[in-house]
C-alpha positions as CSV (number, residue, x, y, z in Angstrom):
1,M,-62.8,10.2,49.9
2,R,-61.4,8.7,46.7
3,E,-58.1,7.4,47.0
4,I,-55.5,6.8,44.1
5,N,-53.0,4.0,44.8
6,I,-49.3,5.0,43.4
7,A,-46.4,2.7,43.1
8,L,-42.8,4.1,43.1
9,L,-39.9,2.4,41.1
10,G,-36.9,3.7,42.9
11,F,-36.3,5.3,45.9
12,G,-33.5,7.6,45.7
13,T,-33.1,11.3,45.7
14,V,-36.3,11.9,43.5
15,G,-38.1,9.1,45.0
16,R,-37.8,10.3,48.5
17,G,-38.5,13.7,47.5
18,V,-41.8,12.4,46.1
19,A,-42.7,10.8,49.3
20,E,-41.8,13.9,51.1
21,V,-44.2,15.9,49.0
22,I,-47.0,13.6,49.6
23,R,-46.2,13.6,53.3
24,R,-45.8,17.3,53.8
25,N,-48.3,18.9,51.1
26,G,-50.8,16.0,51.3
27,K,-53.6,18.1,52.6
28,I,-53.1,20.7,49.9
29,I,-53.1,18.2,47.2
30,E,-56.4,16.5,48.7
31,D,-58.0,20.0,48.9
32,Q,-57.3,20.8,45.1
33,I,-58.4,17.4,43.6
34,D,-60.7,16.1,46.1
35,C,-58.9,12.9,46.3
36,K,-56.2,11.3,48.5
37,L,-52.9,10.1,46.9
38,R,-51.4,7.1,48.5
39,I,-47.9,5.3,47.9
40,T,-48.8,1.6,48.3
41,H,-45.4,0.0,46.7
42,V,-41.9,1.1,46.3
43,L,-39.4,-1.1,44.0
44,V,-36.0,-1.0,45.1
45,R,-32.9,-3.3,44.6
46,N,-32.2,-3.8,48.2
47,T,-35.2,-4.2,50.3
48,E,-33.7,-4.4,53.6
49,K,-32.3,-0.8,53.1
50,Y,-35.6,0.7,53.1
51,R,-38.0,-1.4,55.6
52,D,-37.5,0.7,58.7
53,L,-37.6,4.2,57.0
54,D,-40.5,5.9,58.9
55,I,-41.8,7.6,55.5
56,L,-42.5,4.3,54.0
57,K,-44.6,2.8,57.0
58,D,-47.5,1.1,55.7
59,V,-45.6,0.8,52.4
60,V,-44.7,-2.6,50.7
61,V,-41.2,-2.4,49.8
62,T,-40.0,-4.8,47.2
63,D,-37.5,-6.1,44.6
64,D,-40.1,-7.7,42.5
65,F,-41.9,-5.6,39.7
66,N,-44.4,-8.2,39.0
67,C,-45.5,-7.6,42.7
68,V,-46.2,-3.9,41.8
69,I,-48.1,-4.7,38.4
70,D,-50.2,-7.2,40.5
71,A,-51.1,-4.7,43.0
72,A,-52.6,-2.8,39.9
73,P,-51.8,0.8,41.2
74,E,-53.7,3.6,39.1
75,I,-50.3,5.6,38.8
76,I,-46.7,4.2,38.4
77,I,-43.9,6.9,39.2
78,E,-40.6,5.9,37.6
79,V,-37.4,7.7,39.1
80,M,-35.1,4.8,38.7
81,G,-33.1,6.5,36.0
82,G,-31.1,4.6,33.2
83,I,-32.5,2.8,30.0
84,H,-32.8,-0.8,31.4
85,P,-34.8,-2.1,33.1
86,A,-36.9,1.4,33.3
87,K,-37.9,0.9,29.5
88,E,-39.2,-2.5,30.1
89,Y,-41.1,-1.6,33.3
90,I,-42.7,1.5,31.8
91,F,-43.8,-0.1,28.6
92,E,-45.2,-3.3,30.6
93,A,-47.1,-0.7,33.0
94,L,-48.6,1.1,30.0
95,N,-49.7,-2.2,28.4
96,H,-51.3,-3.2,31.7
97,R,-53.4,0.0,31.5
98,I,-51.5,1.7,34.4
99,N,-50.7,5.6,34.1
100,V,-47.1,6.5,34.4
101,V,-45.0,9.6,35.2
102,S,-41.3,9.5,34.7
103,A,-38.3,11.8,35.4
104,N,-36.1,9.7,33.0
105,K,-34.5,12.0,30.5
106,D,-32.4,9.2,28.8
107,L,-35.4,7.1,28.1
108,V,-37.8,9.8,26.9
109,A,-34.7,11.4,24.6
110,L,-34.6,8.2,23.0
111,F,-38.1,6.7,23.1
112,G,-40.3,9.3,23.8
113,P,-42.6,9.1,21.0
114,E,-43.0,5.1,21.1
115,I,-43.8,5.5,25.0
116,M,-46.5,8.1,24.2
117,H,-48.2,6.3,21.3
118,T,-48.1,3.1,23.4
119,A,-49.7,5.0,26.5
120,T,-52.4,6.5,23.9
121,E,-53.2,3.3,22.6
122,N,-54.0,2.0,26.3
123,K,-56.0,5.1,26.9
124,V,-53.5,5.9,30.1
125,N,-51.1,8.9,30.4
126,F,-47.4,9.2,30.2
127,S,-46.0,12.2,31.5
128,C,-42.4,13.4,31.9
129,E,-42.0,17.3,33.0
130,A,-39.5,16.2,35.5
131,S,-37.3,14.9,32.7
132,V,-36.0,18.4,31.7
133,A,-34.9,21.0,34.2
134,G,-35.8,19.6,37.6
135,G,-38.3,21.7,39.1
136,I,-39.1,24.2,36.2
137,P,-42.2,23.8,34.6
138,I,-41.3,23.9,30.7
139,L,-42.7,21.0,28.8
140,K,-46.4,21.6,29.4
141,P,-45.9,25.7,28.7
142,L,-44.1,24.8,25.6
143,H,-46.9,22.4,24.6
144,D,-49.9,24.1,25.6
145,S,-49.1,27.6,26.9
146,L,-47.0,28.5,23.6
147,A,-49.2,26.3,21.4
148,A,-50.2,29.5,19.2
149,N,-46.7,30.3,18.5
150,Q,-44.2,29.1,15.9
151,I,-41.3,28.4,17.9
152,E,-38.2,30.1,16.6
153,S,-35.5,28.9,19.2
154,I,-35.0,27.3,22.6
155,I,-31.6,28.2,24.2
156,G,-31.2,26.6,27.4
157,I,-29.0,26.4,30.8
158,V,-30.0,22.7,31.5
159,N,-27.2,21.2,33.2
160,G,-26.7,22.1,36.7
161,T,-23.2,20.6,37.0
162,T,-21.4,22.4,34.1
163,N,-23.2,25.8,35.2
164,F,-21.9,25.3,39.0
165,I,-18.6,24.3,37.5
166,L,-18.4,27.5,35.0
167,S,-20.0,29.8,37.6
168,D,-17.4,29.0,40.3
169,M,-14.5,29.7,37.9
170,D,-16.3,32.9,37.0
171,D,-16.8,34.0,40.5
172,S,-14.0,32.5,42.5
173,G,-11.3,32.4,40.0
174,V,-10.4,28.8,40.4
175,S,-9.3,26.3,37.8
176,Y,-11.7,23.8,35.9
177,S,-10.2,20.9,37.5
178,D,-10.5,22.7,41.2
179,A,-14.4,23.6,40.3
180,L,-15.1,20.1,39.1
181,R,-13.7,18.9,42.9
182,V,-16.0,21.2,44.5
183,A,-19.0,20.2,42.6
184,Q,-18.2,16.7,43.2
185,K,-17.9,17.4,47.2
186,K,-21.2,19.3,47.3
187,G,-23.3,16.7,45.1
188,Y,-23.7,18.4,42.0
189,A,-21.4,16.4,40.0
190,E,-20.8,12.5,40.0
191,A,-17.8,10.9,40.6
192,D,-17.7,10.3,36.8
193,P,-18.8,13.6,35.4
194,T,-18.5,12.5,31.8
195,N,-22.3,12.7,31.1
196,D,-22.4,16.2,32.3
197,V,-19.3,18.0,31.3
198,C,-19.2,16.4,27.8
199,G,-22.9,17.7,27.2
200,Y,-24.5,14.3,26.6
201,D,-27.0,15.3,29.5
202,A,-27.8,18.5,28.3
203,A,-28.1,17.0,24.6
204,R,-30.8,14.4,25.7
205,K,-32.8,17.2,27.3
206,L,-32.4,19.4,24.3
207,A,-33.9,16.4,22.2
208,I,-37.1,16.4,24.5
209,L,-37.4,20.4,24.3
210,A,-36.9,20.4,20.5
211,S,-39.5,17.6,20.1
212,I,-42.1,19.6,21.9
213,G,-41.1,22.9,20.8
214,F,-40.8,21.9,17.2
215,R,-43.7,19.2,17.4
216,A,-41.4,16.6,15.7
217,N,-39.5,13.3,16.2
218,V,-36.3,14.5,17.6
219,T,-33.7,12.2,19.3
220,F,-30.5,12.3,21.3
221,D,-28.5,11.4,17.9
222,D,-29.9,14.5,16.3
223,V,-27.9,16.7,18.6
224,L,-24.4,17.7,17.8
225,V,-22.6,18.1,21.0
226,E,-19.5,19.7,22.7
227,G,-18.7,19.9,26.3
228,T,-16.9,22.1,28.6
229,E,-13.7,20.1,29.1
230,K,-11.3,22.5,27.3
231,I,-12.7,25.8,29.2
232,S,-9.8,27.0,31.1
233,Q,-9.6,29.9,33.8
234,K,-7.7,31.9,31.1
235,D,-10.9,31.7,28.8
236,I,-13.0,32.6,31.7
237,Q,-10.9,35.5,32.5
238,Y,-10.6,36.8,28.6
239,A,-14.4,36.4,28.6
240,S,-15.0,38.5,31.5
241,E,-12.5,41.3,30.2
242,M,-14.9,41.5,27.2
243,N,-18.0,41.6,29.4
244,Y,-19.0,37.9,29.0
245,T,-19.5,35.0,30.9
246,I,-19.0,31.2,29.6
247,K,-22.1,29.0,29.7
248,L,-22.7,25.7,28.4
249,L,-25.8,26.2,26.1
250,A,-28.3,23.7,24.5
251,V,-29.7,25.5,21.4
252,A,-32.3,24.6,19.0
253,M,-32.7,27.1,16.3
254,R,-35.4,27.2,13.7
255,Q,-33.9,27.9,10.1
256,E,-35.3,28.6,6.9
257,N,-34.5,24.8,5.7
258,G,-35.1,23.2,9.1
259,I,-33.9,23.2,12.4
260,A,-30.3,22.8,13.9
261,L,-29.8,21.4,17.1
262,N,-26.7,22.1,19.2
263,V,-24.8,21.8,22.6
264,Y,-21.7,23.8,23.0
265,P,-20.1,26.3,25.6
266,A,-20.2,30.1,24.5
267,F,-19.5,33.4,25.5
268,V,-22.7,35.0,26.8
269,P,-22.9,38.9,26.9
270,R,-23.3,39.7,30.8
271,S,-26.4,41.8,29.3
272,H,-28.3,38.6,28.4
273,P,-30.7,37.1,30.8
274,L,-28.9,33.7,30.6
275,A,-25.5,35.2,32.0
276,S,-27.2,35.9,35.4
277,V,-28.1,32.3,35.8
278,K,-25.8,31.0,38.5
279,G,-24.8,27.8,40.2
280,S,-26.9,24.8,39.8
281,Y,-29.8,26.6,38.6
282,N,-31.1,26.1,35.1
283,A,-32.9,28.5,32.8
284,I,-34.6,28.0,29.2
285,Y,-35.1,31.0,27.0
286,V,-37.8,30.5,24.3
287,T,-38.4,32.8,21.5
288,G,-41.9,32.4,19.8
289,N,-43.0,34.3,16.6
290,I,-45.9,35.9,18.8
291,V,-45.1,35.6,22.3
292,E,-41.5,36.8,21.4
293,D,-39.1,36.3,24.4
294,V,-39.9,34.4,27.6
295,M,-37.6,32.7,30.1
296,F,-38.2,30.1,32.7
297,Y,-35.9,30.0,35.5
298,G,-35.4,27.9,38.8
299,R,-33.6,24.9,40.4
300,G,-32.5,22.2,37.8
301,A,-32.1,19.4,40.1
302,G,-32.5,18.3,43.7
303,S,-34.9,16.0,45.6
304,L,-37.6,18.4,46.2
305,P,-37.6,20.7,43.0
306,T,-37.7,17.5,40.9
307,A,-40.3,16.0,43.0
308,S,-42.3,19.2,42.5
309,A,-42.5,18.4,38.9
310,V,-43.1,14.8,39.2
311,M,-45.9,15.5,41.6
312,G,-47.2,18.0,39.2
313,D,-47.6,15.4,36.6
314,V,-49.2,13.1,39.1
315,I,-51.7,15.5,40.3
316,S,-52.8,16.2,36.5
317,T,-52.9,12.4,35.9
318,A,-55.2,12.1,39.0
319,K,-57.5,14.7,37.8
320,H,-57.7,12.7,34.4
321,I,-58.2,9.7,36.1
322,L,-61.2,11.3,38.2
323,N,-62.6,12.8,35.1
324,H,-62.3,9.4,33.0
325,S,-60.2,11.3,30.4
326,T,-56.9,9.4,30.3
327,G,-54.6,9.0,27.3
328,T,-56.2,12.1,25.5
329,E,-53.7,14.9,26.0
330,M,-50.1,13.4,25.2
331,M,-47.1,15.2,24.2
332,L,-44.1,13.8,21.9
333,T,-46.8,12.1,19.8
334,E,-45.4,13.5,16.5
335,T,-44.0,11.1,14.4
336,K,-42.7,13.2,11.6
337,R,-39.2,13.8,11.1
338,I,-38.7,17.2,10.1
339,P,-35.5,18.6,8.0
340,F,-32.5,19.2,9.8
341,Y,-30.1,22.2,9.2
342,S,-26.7,21.5,9.0
343,S,-24.9,22.8,12.1
344,L,-21.8,23.3,9.8
345,K,-23.9,26.2,8.0
346,L,-24.8,28.3,11.2
347,K,-23.2,31.3,11.5
348,N,-21.5,32.5,15.0
349,A,-18.8,34.9,15.9
350,Y,-15.9,32.7,17.5
351,Y,-13.2,33.3,20.2
352,F,-9.8,31.6,19.6
353,R,-6.9,31.3,22.1
354,L,-3.6,30.7,20.4
355,L,0.0,30.1,21.7
356,V,2.3,31.2,18.9
357,D,6.0,31.8,18.6
358,D,6.9,35.3,19.6
359,M,8.5,36.6,16.4
360,T,8.1,38.9,13.6
361,G,5.8,37.8,10.8
362,V,3.5,35.7,13.0
363,L,0.5,38.0,12.8
364,S,0.8,38.0,8.9
365,Q,0.7,34.4,8.7
366,I,-2.4,34.0,11.1
367,A,-4.3,36.5,9.0
368,A,-3.7,34.8,5.9
369,A,-5.2,31.4,7.3
370,Y,-8.1,33.5,8.3
371,A,-8.6,35.5,4.9
372,D,-7.8,32.0,3.1
373,N,-11.1,30.5,4.6
374,N,-13.4,33.6,4.2
375,I,-13.0,34.6,7.9
376,S,-13.2,38.2,8.8
377,I,-11.4,39.1,12.2
378,R,-12.9,41.5,14.4
379,E,-10.2,41.9,17.3
380,V,-6.8,40.6,17.9
381,V,-5.1,41.0,21.3
382,Q,-1.9,39.8,22.4
383,K,-2.5,38.5,26.0
384,S,0.8,37.5,27.5
385,R,4.3,36.4,26.8
386,I,5.9,33.1,28.0
387,E,9.6,32.9,27.0
388,D,9.7,32.6,23.4
389,A,5.9,32.1,23.0
390,A,3.0,34.7,23.0
391,E,-0.6,34.1,23.6
392,L,-3.0,35.6,21.3
393,M,-6.9,36.2,21.6
394,I,-8.6,36.5,18.2
395,I,-12.5,37.6,17.6
396,T,-13.8,36.8,14.3
397,E,-17.1,37.9,12.7
398,E,-19.9,36.0,12.2
399,T,-18.9,33.1,10.0
400,P,-20.1,29.6,9.3
401,R,-19.1,26.8,11.5
402,E,-17.4,24.8,8.6
403,N,-15.1,27.7,7.8
404,I,-13.8,27.5,11.7
405,I,-13.2,23.8,11.2
406,H,-10.9,24.5,8.0
407,V,-9.3,27.3,9.6
408,E,-8.4,25.2,12.8
409,K,-7.0,22.8,10.6
410,A,-4.9,25.5,8.6
411,L,-3.8,27.2,11.9
412,Q,-2.4,24.1,13.3
413,V,0.1,23.4,10.6
414,L,1.6,26.8,10.5
415,P,5.3,26.7,11.2
416,C,4.4,29.7,14.0
417,M,1.9,27.9,15.9
418,R,2.5,26.3,19.2
419,Q,-1.3,25.3,20.1
420,V,-4.8,26.1,19.2
421,A,-5.8,26.3,22.8
422,N,-9.4,26.8,22.4
423,I,-12.1,27.8,20.1
424,I,-15.5,29.0,21.6
425,R,-18.5,30.5,20.1
426,V,-19.7,34.2,21.0
427,M,-23.2,34.9,21.4
428,D,-24.4,38.5,20.3
429,D,-27.3,40.1,22.1
430,G,-30.5,38.8,20.4
431,K,-28.6,36.0,18.6
432,R,-27.5,32.4,19.0
């Protein structure tokens, strides 16, 4: 039987998962493609740590990338993460006409089109399904299955760490800090969770999704990002009282004059499909002008789910190798820069939580600030009193983001204002 040799760059959580998939389901894969996939080399920093692993029996474990290149594998799987040296390794592999499969969202979000052009020039494949949403197949469906559509919007819960934290706060009534500690204990959050809770991880994934969905060159720098750091148990409680849940959303919207790309926390109606996405699960809700609404749901991370996506790319690449057709079906090869619609112009309803002096005339001062900035108020509720202060919850009608920025500044200088505690977008059914 024909064999295809594979080298793994990195042997952490995902690398081990890839080896386990080949060990566990190798016969299933062979029956599908009439070919045997064999890991011949693994590149790691500390070779001694991995030499005695049974799953790497008969595999060359090395810390020298030149050893990998000299072995001329037909497929390299990059699961190291980070920009350097992964970027250099990938470009060198492609220029040596070696097919590459990667799970590296950081790299793809910044250099995806350049990487894929290099692959095309060398007539090899570069695939990256696992770079977004772990085990959920989304990039190929966006590129192929939905190709007849003009994609109108992509709304995703694509970060398992923040979704676990917000779900735990909603379900258990715990504080943000306690939910974060639980996420870290369970391995869903890093010791330094900045990349996740500040929204940067979701922004990188959105850049990749938007590049494919809108067939344009979109990078991480094009995404406006807000994180979840200011979400409190009070916000979760007040959202629940109004039949909402709070989610960190990655949102790409087609507008008349361009596309808008944002990551932000939002009140999501419990009737919306995304509201039911709990724990570390991810989901991407796509609207096309022909298909209308479709949602992709599943494990957004983890060893085997992510390895499943990696191996899907490996099997597809193996088929191309066997059919002598590598380098012919690339995603992210568009170089055009389409117009970007200012996120300041996007309209949403907004939730405000304010701490104010508990005295006569406060509501008239606040109402005047909103009116002066052309914002209509839908609802005002006094939630609690704390000594001489009152906590107000205000929901606005839909208004442009720039008006919200102006009214926040106006509110902060009011004599009655103690604190603008939080401002969060409110998603309506069927709307952003």
